[in-house]
C-alpha positions, 0 to 999 in steps of 0.5 A: 371479276365474276366468281365461280365455285366448285367442289370435289369429294374426298371419296378416295384417290383422284382418278383421271375422271376427276382430273379430266372432268374437273381439275383441267377446268379448274386450272383454266378457270382460275385465270378467268374468275374469282375462283373458290375450289373446295374439298367437300368433306361434309358431303363424303360423310354420306358414305360413312367413311372411316374417320382417319381414312377421310382425313387422309383422303382430304389431304390427298385430294388437296395435294392432287388439286394443287399438283394438277396446277390449281394455284393457291395464289390465284384461287381460294382452295379450302376444306368445306368443313373448315368453314361452318357457314356451309351447314348454317346456310344449308339449314336455312335453305332446307326450310325453304326447299319442298320435299317434292323437289328432293324426291325428284333428284335422280342421284339419290335413287342412284346412290341409294341403289349402290349403298342400300345398307346406308340410305341416310338422310344426308344422301337425301338432303345432299343437293341442299348442302350443295346449293349452300356451298354455291350460293354461300360465296355468291357464285355467278358461275358453277362448272358441273358435269352432266350428272350434276345438272339436275342439282344445279337446276335445284340450286337456281330454283332455290335462289329464286325462291329465297329472293322472292321470299326475302328479297334479292340476296343471291345471284342465280348461278349459271352453268359452265360446261366441262370439257369432259362432262362424263368420263366412262370407267374401264368397263365402258358401261358406267362413269369412272368411279373408285367405288365401282373399281373401274378407275385409272388413278391420277397418281398411279405409275405407268406400270399400274396404269398399263396393268388396268388398261390390259383388262379394259373394255374395247370395241366388242367386235375386235375379238382378234387382232385381225378383226377390223374395228370401229374406233368411235365405239371403243372406250379406250379410243375415247381416252385418246381424245384427251391424251393423244394428239390429233395426228396420232389419233388419226393414225390409231383410228386408221390402224383400227379400222384396217386391223393393222393395229391391235388393241394391245398396241393402242393401249400401250400408246394410251399409257405412254401419252397418259404418263406424259401428263400424269408423271409430272403431276405425280412428281409435284404431288410427292413434293407436296407430301414431303412438306405437310406444314406448307399444305396445312398453311395453304389450306388454312389460308384459303379457309380464312378467306372463305370464312370471311366471304361466307360471314358476309353472306350469312350476315345478310341471310340472318338479317333477311330471315330474322335470325340474330338479336338487334338492339 
């Protein structure tokens, strides 16, 4: 069985962008691959979070992963910092990664722009730790969104460089495309993100969701209900593509074009369809929160398996690069 590895940052409550872009795929992929799924809390340190808030966020993201349908009996679910080999391998790979390669990473420029008061070295070397995350488990496949494709190409180049210098050690990871590589935020202008306050929370109630949808951007040509619209340019209609049946989408599109259906009605229908998906997830999440020891046991079991696999890799790496004392 081929192996797949992916991670999600605990940088706030999960939103539907996380769900559609990652978790839906994780649920599908766990049946097709030997899957390793990580809550990457070390990456979150680049934003200098409050320590207690980070610990809470790790648990909430783990709950969201499991409540969305990832099965810990089929996939290895763990917290990145519980496996110290991640940082050990990252240092080895940093010593192989040219400065120029990191200078070309566009996400560093983007993240630096959004946190100008905290442009730290971790932001710059983030892609190397991400590479270590992948190759530590000798993953054959990596599911990525479009904003991570440049980082994966760096990982592939790093693998080629390591194998050339030290001998064949790592497989070159291949891309598994997400069904929703980029989910736009409620502003219709940038990717959905809690830091940009343009998200719909995965655990939010129907009332909370509707409150956010009321102010969400729609077709700019529809200033009044009587204005005819173009659903293909409407951000709200794009969400219907994930939560609404094909027949209902066709009805909504026809109603938009003919001005028989207003934007508020379209948003109400979307909210109802979202709740059909989010309601059961919210219920499962509540059950997981009520059993904290069960969650701890799941994460520790996952970390134990991850550490065992990671150590197998590091034994090879140390031997190849010359670390460790031999008799």
